[in-house]
C-alpha positions in Angstrom: 0.0 0.0 0.0 2.9 2.4 0.7 5.4 1.1 -1.8 5.6 4.3 -3.8 6.5 6.2 -0.7 9.0 3.6 0.4 10.5 3.4 -3.1 11.0 7.2 -3.2 12.4 7.3 0.3 14.7 4.3 -0.1 16.3 4.7 -3.5 19.3 2.9 -4.9 21.3 0.8 -2.3 18.9 1.8 0.4 16.1 0.0 -1.4 18.3 -3.1 -1.6 18.9 -2.8 2.1 15.2 -2.4 2.8 14.5 -5.6 0.8 17.4 -7.5 2.3 16.3 -6.7 5.9 12.5 -7.1 5.6 11.9 -10.0 3.1 13.9 -12.7 5.0 11.8 -12.2 8.1 9.1 -14.3 6.5 9.2 -18.1 6.7 6.6 -19.6 4.5 6.4 -20.5 0.8 3.0 -18.7 0.7 4.7 -15.5 1.7 7.5 -16.1 -0.7 4.9 -16.4 -3.5 3.1 -13.3 -2.3 6.3 -11.3 -2.2 7.3 -12.5 -5.6 4.0 -11.5 -7.0 4.2 -8.1 -5.3 7.7 -7.3 -6.7 6.9 -8.7 -10.2 6.0 -5.2 -11.4 8.0 -3.2 -8.8 11.6 -4.4 -9.0 14.5 -2.1 -9.9 17.8 -3.2 -11.3 19.4 -2.0 -8.1 17.8 -4.7 -5.9 16.7 -7.5 -8.2 19.6 -9.8 -7.1 19.0 -8.9 -3.5 15.3 -9.8 -3.9 16.1 -13.1 -5.4 18.6 -13.9 -2.6 16.1 -12.8 0.0 13.3 -14.9 -1.5 15.6 -17.9 -1.4 16.3 -17.3 2.3 12.5 -17.2 2.9 12.1 -20.6 1.0 15.0 -22.1 2.9 13.5 -21.0 6.2 10.1 -22.4 5.2 11.7 -25.8 4.5 13.5 -25.7 7.8 10.3 -24.7 9.7 8.3 -27.4 8.0 11.0 -30.0 8.9 10.8 -28.9 12.5 7.0 -29.1 12.5 7.0 -32.6 11.0 9.5 -34.1 13.5 7.3 -36.3 15.7 9.2 -36.2 19.0 11.0 -32.9 18.7 9.0 -31.0 21.3 9.4 -33.7 23.9 13.2 -33.9 23.2 13.5 -30.1 23.6 11.5 -30.3 26.9 13.8 -33.0 28.2 17.0 -31.1 27.2 15.7 -28.0 28.9 14.9 -29.9 32.1 18.5 -31.1 32.4 20.8 -29.1 34.7 
């Protein structure tokens, strides 16, 4: 909704830094797809590579989070480890 303002405020390398610091905070493939769609018409040559790298980080985090969620006894193991002195 505020992309035009952000784009004007953060031009050049600042835009790349904005993308680099905000996009990787997400951890789902759904968000990666949403971000990709959003930037499909809004990329600038200055941060296109940064966007690709940031989206890859989101996808890696999504795979990691999914692996953690699908591990059957992980929560019990963590509780046991935390209970040890």
